[in-house]
C-alpha positions as CSV (number, residue, x, y, z in Angstrom):
1,M,-6.6,-15.3,9.1
2,E,-3.2,-14.2,10.0
3,R,-2.3,-10.6,10.8
4,I,1.1,-8.8,11.1
5,R,1.7,-5.5,13.0
6,V,4.4,-3.1,11.8
7,R,5.6,0.1,13.4
8,P,8.5,2.5,12.5
9,G,11.6,2.1,14.6
10,E,15.3,2.3,14.8
11,P,17.5,1.7,11.7
12,L,18.1,-1.9,10.9
13,S,21.4,-3.7,11.6
14,G,22.7,-7.2,11.5
15,T,22.9,-10.2,9.2
16,V,20.1,-12.3,7.7
17,R,20.3,-15.5,5.6
18,V,18.4,-15.6,2.3
19,S,16.4,-18.9,2.0
20,G,16.1,-21.1,-1.1
21,A,14.1,-19.8,-4.0
22,K,10.4,-20.4,-3.9
23,N,10.1,-19.8,-7.7
24,S,12.7,-22.5,-8.3
25,V,12.0,-25.2,-5.7
26,L,8.3,-25.7,-6.8
27,K,9.5,-26.5,-10.4
28,L,12.3,-28.8,-9.0
29,M,9.7,-30.7,-7.0
30,A,7.6,-31.1,-10.2
31,A,10.6,-32.4,-12.1
32,S,10.7,-35.4,-9.7
33,V,7.7,-36.8,-11.6
34,L,10.2,-37.6,-14.4
35,A,12.2,-40.3,-12.7
36,E,11.6,-43.2,-10.4
37,G,13.6,-43.2,-7.2
38,T,14.6,-40.9,-4.3
39,F,15.3,-37.2,-4.7
40,V,16.8,-35.0,-2.0
41,L,16.5,-31.2,-2.3
42,Q,18.6,-29.1,0.0
43,N,18.0,-25.4,0.9
44,V,14.3,-25.8,0.6
45,P,12.4,-22.9,2.3
46,R,9.7,-23.8,4.9
47,I,6.8,-22.0,3.2
48,S,3.2,-22.9,2.5
49,D,3.7,-23.3,-1.3
50,V,6.3,-26.0,-0.7
51,E,3.9,-27.9,1.6
52,W,1.1,-27.5,-1.0
53,M,3.3,-28.8,-3.8
54,G,4.2,-31.7,-1.6
55,D,0.5,-32.4,-1.1
56,L,0.0,-32.3,-4.9
57,L,2.8,-34.8,-5.5
58,G,1.4,-36.9,-2.6
59,A,-2.0,-37.0,-4.3
60,M,-0.3,-38.6,-7.3
61,G,1.1,-41.4,-5.2
62,M,4.6,-39.9,-4.3
63,N,6.0,-39.6,-0.8
64,V,7.3,-36.1,0.2
65,Q,8.7,-35.5,3.6
66,R,10.9,-32.9,5.4
67,R,14.0,-34.6,6.9
68,V,15.6,-33.8,10.2
69,D,18.5,-32.0,8.4
70,G,15.9,-29.7,6.7
71,A,16.2,-31.2,3.3
72,V,13.0,-32.4,1.4
73,Q,13.0,-36.0,0.3
74,I,10.8,-37.1,-2.5
75,D,10.2,-40.8,-3.2
76,R,8.8,-41.4,-6.6
77,P,7.4,-45.0,-7.1
78,G,7.3,-46.8,-10.4
79,T,3.6,-46.0,-10.9
80,I,1.8,-42.7,-10.1
81,T,-1.6,-41.3,-10.8
82,P,-1.2,-38.6,-13.5
83,E,-3.8,-36.3,-12.0
84,A,-3.6,-32.9,-10.2
85,P,-6.9,-32.3,-8.4
86,Y,-8.6,-28.9,-8.2
87,E,-8.6,-28.5,-4.4
88,L,-4.7,-28.6,-4.6
89,V,-4.1,-26.8,-7.9
90,E,-6.4,-23.9,-7.0
91,R,-4.0,-22.8,-4.2
92,M,-1.1,-21.8,-6.5
93,R,-0.6,-21.2,-10.2
94,A,2.8,-22.8,-10.2
95,S,1.2,-26.2,-10.1
96,I,0.5,-26.1,-13.8
97,V,4.2,-27.1,-14.3
98,V,3.3,-30.7,-13.5
99,L,1.7,-30.9,-16.9
100,G,4.9,-31.2,-18.9
101,P,6.6,-33.9,-16.8
102,L,3.4,-35.9,-16.5
103,L,3.0,-36.0,-20.3
104,A,6.6,-36.9,-20.7
105,R,6.6,-39.7,-18.2
106,C,3.0,-41.0,-18.2
107,G,1.8,-40.1,-21.7
108,E,-1.3,-38.5,-20.1
109,A,-2.3,-35.9,-17.5
110,K,-5.4,-34.5,-16.0
111,V,-4.6,-31.1,-14.4
112,A,-7.1,-28.6,-12.9
113,L,-6.9,-25.1,-14.3
114,P,-4.6,-23.2,-11.9
115,G,-5.4,-20.7,-9.2
116,G,-2.8,-18.6,-7.4
117,D,-2.2,-14.9,-6.6
118,D,-5.0,-12.4,-7.1
119,F,-3.4,-10.0,-9.6
120,G,-5.2,-10.5,-12.9
121,P,-5.3,-13.2,-15.5
122,R,-2.2,-15.0,-16.7
123,P,-3.3,-17.3,-19.5
124,I,-1.6,-20.7,-20.0
125,D,-2.1,-20.7,-23.8
126,M,1.7,-20.6,-24.4
127,H,2.2,-23.7,-22.2
128,L,-0.4,-25.7,-24.2
129,R,0.9,-24.5,-27.6
130,A,4.5,-25.5,-26.7
131,L,3.4,-28.9,-25.6
132,E,1.2,-29.4,-28.6
133,A,4.2,-28.7,-30.8
134,L,5.9,-31.6,-29.1
135,G,2.9,-33.9,-29.9
136,A,0.5,-33.5,-27.0
137,R,-3.3,-33.3,-27.5
138,F,-5.6,-31.3,-25.1
139,E,-9.2,-31.0,-24.2
140,V,-10.5,-28.6,-21.5
141,R,-13.5,-30.0,-19.8
142,H,-15.2,-29.3,-16.5
143,G,-12.4,-27.1,-15.3
144,F,-9.6,-29.7,-16.1
145,I,-7.0,-29.8,-18.8
146,E,-7.0,-33.4,-20.1
147,A,-3.9,-34.2,-22.1
148,R,-2.5,-37.2,-24.0
149,A,0.7,-37.9,-25.9
150,D,1.4,-41.3,-27.4
151,R,5.0,-40.2,-28.0
152,L,6.5,-36.7,-27.6
153,R,8.9,-35.7,-30.4
154,G,11.4,-32.8,-30.4
155,A,10.4,-29.6,-32.2
156,Q,11.4,-26.1,-32.9
157,L,9.5,-23.9,-30.4
158,L,9.2,-20.1,-30.6
159,L,7.6,-18.6,-27.6
160,E,5.7,-15.4,-28.4
161,F,6.8,-14.1,-24.9
162,P,9.6,-15.4,-22.7
163,S,7.2,-17.0,-20.3
164,V,9.0,-18.7,-17.3
165,G,6.2,-21.3,-16.8
166,A,5.9,-22.2,-20.5
167,T,9.7,-22.5,-20.8
168,E,9.8,-24.8,-17.8
169,N,6.9,-27.0,-19.0
170,A,8.5,-27.3,-22.4
171,M,11.9,-28.2,-20.9
172,M,10.5,-30.9,-18.7
173,A,8.5,-32.4,-21.5
174,A,11.3,-32.3,-24.0
175,V,13.9,-34.1,-21.9
176,L,12.2,-37.4,-22.6
177,A,11.0,-36.5,-26.1
178,E,12.4,-38.3,-29.2
179,G,14.9,-36.1,-31.0
180,T,16.0,-32.5,-30.5
181,T,14.0,-29.6,-29.1
182,V,15.0,-26.0,-29.5
183,I,13.2,-23.3,-27.5
184,D,13.7,-19.8,-28.9
185,N,12.7,-16.7,-27.0
186,A,13.0,-18.8,-23.8
187,A,12.9,-17.2,-20.4
188,R,16.3,-16.4,-19.0
189,E,15.6,-16.3,-15.2
190,P,18.1,-17.9,-12.8
191,E,15.3,-20.3,-11.9
192,I,15.4,-21.7,-15.4
193,A,19.1,-22.4,-15.1
194,D,18.5,-24.1,-11.7
195,L,15.9,-26.4,-13.3
196,A,18.3,-27.2,-16.1
197,A,21.0,-28.1,-13.6
198,L,18.7,-30.6,-11.9
199,L,17.6,-32.1,-15.2
200,N,21.2,-32.5,-16.3
201,R,22.1,-34.2,-13.0
202,M,19.2,-36.6,-13.7
203,G,20.8,-37.5,-17.1
204,A,19.1,-35.0,-19.4
205,S,20.9,-33.0,-22.1
206,V,19.9,-29.3,-21.7
207,L,22.2,-26.6,-23.2
208,G,21.8,-22.9,-23.1
209,A,19.6,-22.4,-20.0
210,G,19.9,-18.8,-18.9
211,S,20.1,-17.6,-22.6
212,S,17.2,-17.0,-25.0
213,T,17.8,-20.3,-26.9
214,I,17.7,-23.6,-25.1
215,T,18.6,-26.8,-26.9
216,I,17.4,-30.2,-25.5
217,E,18.5,-33.6,-26.8
218,G,15.9,-36.1,-25.7
219,V,17.0,-39.2,-23.7
220,T,15.2,-42.4,-23.0
221,E,15.6,-42.5,-19.2
222,L,16.3,-40.3,-16.3
223,S,17.5,-41.0,-12.7
224,A,16.6,-39.5,-9.3
225,T,19.3,-37.3,-7.8
226,D,20.2,-34.7,-5.2
227,H,20.2,-31.0,-5.7
228,R,20.7,-27.7,-3.8
229,V,18.2,-24.9,-4.5
230,I,19.5,-21.5,-5.5
231,P,19.0,-18.5,-3.1
232,D,15.7,-16.6,-3.4
233,R,16.4,-13.3,-5.3
234,I,12.9,-12.1,-4.5
235,E,13.4,-12.5,-0.8
236,A,16.8,-10.8,-1.1
237,A,15.1,-7.9,-2.9
238,T,12.5,-7.7,-0.1
239,F,15.2,-7.4,2.6
240,L,16.7,-4.6,0.5
241,A,13.4,-2.8,0.2
242,V,12.8,-3.2,4.0
243,L,16.2,-1.6,4.5
244,G,15.3,1.2,2.1
245,A,12.3,2.0,4.2
246,A,13.8,1.6,7.7
247,G,17.4,2.8,7.0
248,G,20.5,1.2,8.5
249,E,23.1,-1.4,7.4
250,I,22.6,-5.1,6.9
251,T,24.3,-8.1,5.3
252,L,22.4,-10.7,3.3
253,E,24.1,-14.1,3.4
254,E,23.9,-16.1,0.1
255,A,22.2,-13.2,-1.8
256,R,23.5,-13.1,-5.4
257,A,23.9,-9.7,-6.9
258,E,24.1,-11.2,-10.4
259,H,20.6,-12.5,-10.1
260,M,19.1,-9.1,-9.6
261,G,21.4,-6.7,-11.4
262,M,18.9,-4.3,-12.8
263,L,17.2,-3.9,-9.4
264,V,20.5,-3.3,-7.7
265,T,21.2,-0.6,-10.2
266,K,17.9,1.1,-9.6
267,L,18.3,0.9,-5.8
268,G,21.8,2.4,-6.3
269,E,20.2,5.3,-8.3
270,M,17.8,5.8,-5.4
271,G,20.7,6.3,-3.0
272,M,21.2,2.8,-1.5
273,R,24.8,1.5,-1.3
274,I,25.1,-2.2,-2.2
275,S,28.2,-4.3,-2.7
276,P,29.2,-8.0,-2.7
277,E,30.6,-9.3,0.5
278,G,31.8,-12.9,1.0
279,D,29.0,-15.2,-0.2
280,G,26.4,-12.4,0.0
281,L,25.6,-8.7,-0.2
282,W,26.3,-5.7,2.1
283,A,23.8,-2.8,1.9
284,M,23.4,0.5,3.6
285,V,20.9,3.4,3.4
286,P,22.5,6.7,4.5
287,G,19.2,8.7,4.4
288,R,15.9,9.3,2.6
289,L,15.9,7.6,-0.9
290,R,15.4,9.5,-4.2
291,S,12.7,8.7,-6.7
292,V,13.4,6.9,-10.0
293,D,11.4,5.7,-12.9
294,V,11.0,1.9,-13.2
295,A,9.6,-0.4,-15.8
296,T,9.1,-4.2,-15.4
297,L,10.6,-6.3,-18.2
298,P,11.5,-10.0,-18.7
299,Y,14.8,-11.0,-17.1
300,P,17.3,-9.5,-16.8
301,G,15.0,-6.5,-16.4
302,V,13.2,-5.5,-13.2
303,A,10.9,-8.5,-12.3
304,T,7.2,-7.9,-11.8
305,D,7.6,-9.5,-8.4
306,Y,9.9,-6.6,-7.4
307,K,7.4,-3.9,-8.4
308,P,5.1,-3.8,-5.3
309,L,8.3,-3.4,-3.2
310,V,9.6,-0.6,-5.5
311,V,6.2,1.2,-5.4
312,A,6.2,1.1,-1.6
313,L,9.7,2.5,-1.5
314,L,8.8,5.3,-3.9
315,A,5.8,6.2,-1.7
316,T,8.2,7.8,0.8
317,A,11.2,8.7,-1.5
318,E,12.1,12.2,-2.4
319,G,10.5,13.3,-5.7
320,V,8.2,11.7,-8.2
321,G,8.7,8.3,-9.8
322,I,6.8,6.6,-12.7
323,V,6.3,2.8,-12.6
324,T,5.3,0.9,-15.7
325,E,4.0,-2.6,-15.6
326,N,4.8,-4.4,-18.9
327,L,4.1,-8.0,-18.0
328,F,0.8,-8.5,-16.2
329,S,-2.5,-6.6,-16.2
330,G,-4.1,-5.9,-12.9
331,R,-1.0,-5.9,-10.8
332,F,-1.7,-2.5,-9.2
333,R,-4.5,-3.8,-7.0
334,Y,-2.4,-3.2,-3.8
335,V,-2.1,0.5,-4.6
336,D,-5.4,1.2,-2.9
337,E,-3.9,-0.2,0.4
338,L,-0.9,2.2,0.1
339,V,-3.3,5.1,-0.6
340,R,-5.1,4.2,2.7
341,M,-1.8,4.8,4.4
342,G,-1.5,8.3,2.8
343,A,0.6,7.4,-0.3
344,D,0.1,9.8,-3.2
345,I,-0.2,7.3,-6.1
346,R,-2.1,7.7,-9.4
347,T,-2.6,4.8,-11.7
348,E,-3.7,4.7,-15.3
349,G,-3.6,1.5,-17.3
350,H,-0.1,0.0,-17.0
351,H,1.4,3.1,-15.3
352,A,1.6,4.5,-11.7
353,V,2.8,7.9,-10.8
354,V,4.2,7.9,-7.3
355,R,4.8,11.2,-5.5
356,G,6.9,10.5,-2.4
357,Q,5.8,11.6,1.1
358,A,8.1,12.1,4.0
359,M,6.1,9.6,6.1
360,L,3.0,7.6,5.6
361,S,0.3,7.0,8.2
362,G,-0.3,3.6,9.8
363,A,-3.6,1.9,8.9
364,P,-5.3,-1.5,8.6
365,V,-4.5,-2.9,5.2
366,R,-4.8,-6.2,3.3
367,A,-2.2,-8.4,1.6
368,H,-3.7,-9.2,-1.8
369,D,-0.9,-11.6,-2.7
370,I,2.6,-12.6,-1.6
371,R,4.6,-9.6,-2.8
372,A,1.9,-7.1,-2.1
373,G,1.9,-8.3,1.5
374,A,5.6,-7.8,1.7
375,A,5.1,-4.3,0.2
376,M,2.7,-3.4,3.1
377,V,5.5,-4.3,5.5
378,V,7.9,-2.0,3.7
379,A,5.4,0.8,3.8
380,G,4.6,0.2,7.5
381,L,8.2,0.8,8.4
382,R,7.8,4.4,7.1
383,A,4.4,5.0,8.5
384,E,3.6,6.9,11.7
385,G,1.7,4.8,14.2
386,E,0.7,1.2,13.7
387,T,0.0,-0.7,10.5
388,I,-2.0,-4.0,10.7
389,I,-1.7,-6.2,7.7
390,G,-4.6,-8.6,7.3
391,E,-4.7,-11.8,5.2
392,A,-0.9,-12.1,6.0
393,D,-1.1,-15.8,5.3
394,H,-0.3,-14.8,1.7
395,I,3.1,-13.7,3.0
396,A,3.8,-17.2,4.5
397,R,3.3,-18.7,1.0
398,G,6.6,-17.1,-0.1
399,Y,8.7,-16.2,2.9
400,E,10.2,-18.4,5.5
401,R,10.1,-17.0,9.1
402,F,9.5,-13.5,7.7
403,V,8.6,-11.8,10.9
404,E,11.3,-13.6,12.8
405,K,14.0,-12.6,10.3
406,L,13.0,-9.0,10.2
407,S,12.7,-8.8,14.0
408,G,16.3,-10.1,14.1
409,L,17.4,-7.1,12.1
410,G,15.7,-4.7,14.6
411,A,12.4,-4.1,12.7
412,D,9.4,-3.4,15.0
413,I,7.2,-6.2,13.5
414,A,5.1,-8.9,15.2
415,D,2.6,-11.6,14.4
416,V,-0.7,-10.6,16.0
417,S,-2.8,-13.3,14.5
418,E,-5.7,-14.4,16.7
419,P,-5.5,-18.0,17.8
420,P,-8.1,-20.3,16.2
421,E,-11.3,-20.6,18.3
422,E,-11.6,-23.7,20.4
423,P,-14.5,-25.9,19.1
424,V,-17.6,-25.7,21.3
425,V,-18.4,-29.1,22.6
426,A,-22.0,-29.6,23.6
427,P,-22.6,-31.2,27.0
428,V,-23.5,-34.9,26.9
């Protein structure tokens, strides 16, 4: 189990490059199921989730490898096995997005019910209802979703909630369906537009991605192609949160303010100065931040992935802030870890009341999931003494060279994982 040590230190300074978006690249990799040939994805982060998605595609008979130039090459043969085994799917919930492309390309799929981060249930009912409307049939048996579709046909889909995963699954199924599909109340995240860009490069006809209505004209064939992954807005937000805790002045190369406009506005209200610079963002924190109220909402609102970072910032901001979670139940589980560090946080249902303290107190804590782990790092930079974050392998699922990047900005952070024990060999 990996561990990270964090201590408060000098204000941050310097430049850091934002990696490719985790929440985009996994879906782009899944889209390679749709066409025979060789795909090349540029700007792919070196993170655990990418390796696991590669393993999942490999289990289907595809070849995934990291090239010398850093790109990921995916070779999709003419025939694949349309099955996603439990031991791979349980690692990350995003693997459910192979369901749509498998149905579209193979007419059948057997996908284990997904695992992923530990922050409460996120049902996949909307995924299945959208695919059923396109003509798929499902059975859930022995922990697997077994799906069939003799021929997918375009349909009018109205999502009851703008689910990112359901939108992506429906898009990837509809591109090879017969006729026109219209997805209303579609998710609007930048990652949706990135997936649409790849699909269109492959020969699909997807219009309106990034808006609440997406129109897809089905085609009979797609081709493999190359694509560059968009920058990771969640990683950029994490660097801003780290800056908010430690103070200082940094530049984020390739960060896109337009992908996180509401968060930038909230951080500005807290006292952080942020402005576009070249192909990225410049940010500076002149002093202790001020508290604000924050509510998570579908894009372009404040993403639920940002919330642990915001709560950690509010824990040492001046004043009292109220945080409301409108998207997922159970995503305040990391609050107990912040309270261990001296944070004054009260939770009730979907709300958290955060009364800022001048400083927290370093303590051993756990990373419950990817973003909660990053939030512990934010808190540790405003905590007297030393904070040891256990189960930090969660962080490696979503952040490339996280410790190295923050160290390069001047943060007092180090990987203190114990090396694996050498196997004991009995004497012959």
